[in-house]
N, C-alpha and C positions, 0 to 999 in steps of 0.2 A: 592444589588450587583448581577450582573449576572455571571453565571458560564462560565468559559472559555471553548471553544469547545475542545474536545479531538479528535485528528486526528488519524487515523489508521483503522485497520480491523473492519468492521461493525459486531457487535454481537447483540443478542437480547436486551442486556442491553443498548446499545447506538444507536440503530436503529432510524434514523430520521423519523419523520412522513412526513414532507414535507420540502424541502429546502426553506429558507426565502430569496428570491431573492432581497428583498428590503434592506437586511442587508448584507453589504459586508464582515462582519466578520463571517457570518453564514456558517458552513461547509455544503457541499453537497456530496451525494454519487457519486462515480465514480468507474467503473470497471477497474482494473489495472491488466495486465498480464506480467509476466517475464518468460523467457526461460532460461534453464540451458545452459551455454556457452561451455560446453564440446562437442566437435564435435561428432555427432552421438547420443547424448543423447536426447531422445524425451520428457524429463520432462519439463513441464510448470506449472506455478502456476497462476491461475486467480481467483481473489476474489474482493469483493466490499469493498471499503474503504471510510471513511469520509475524505475529503480533503478540504483545504481552497478554497473558490470560485475563487480566483485569481491565483491559483497555475498553474505552467507550467507542461508539461509532465515530465521533469526530476525531478521536485519536487514531483510529484505523485509517480514516481518510487522509490524515496528515502523513502517515507512513506511506500510503500510496502516492500522495502528491510529491513526496521527496523523490520517489522513483520516476514519476512522470516528468518532473523538471529535468531529470538527467537524459530524457529522450525527446526533449524539445517542447514540452508543454509549458505554458505560462500559468502558474498557479499562485495566486496571491489573494489578498482580502477582497479584490474586485470580482474574482471568479476563476474558473478553470477553463483554459482555452487550449484546444489541440494545436499542433504545430502549424497547420494550415491557417487557422483563425488567429493565431498569435502574431502573425506577420504584420 
């Protein structure tokens, strides 16, 4: 039985060695960046994430948003707000 890939922020524990481009289910690393939507706020968050090989940009952003919510960002249909602006 093969392990299911875990998508999300790349950490030393789940860092891929190489993407397996012959396997469509193999995750690959992608750098994803999101900006705070508050006017005038310069906050941005850019990090490397494991994403499905066939993922679209909106799907990759959703993977990043899941992580950002865990560190205090407010991400919903209204926008993405850093911890300072979400208060």
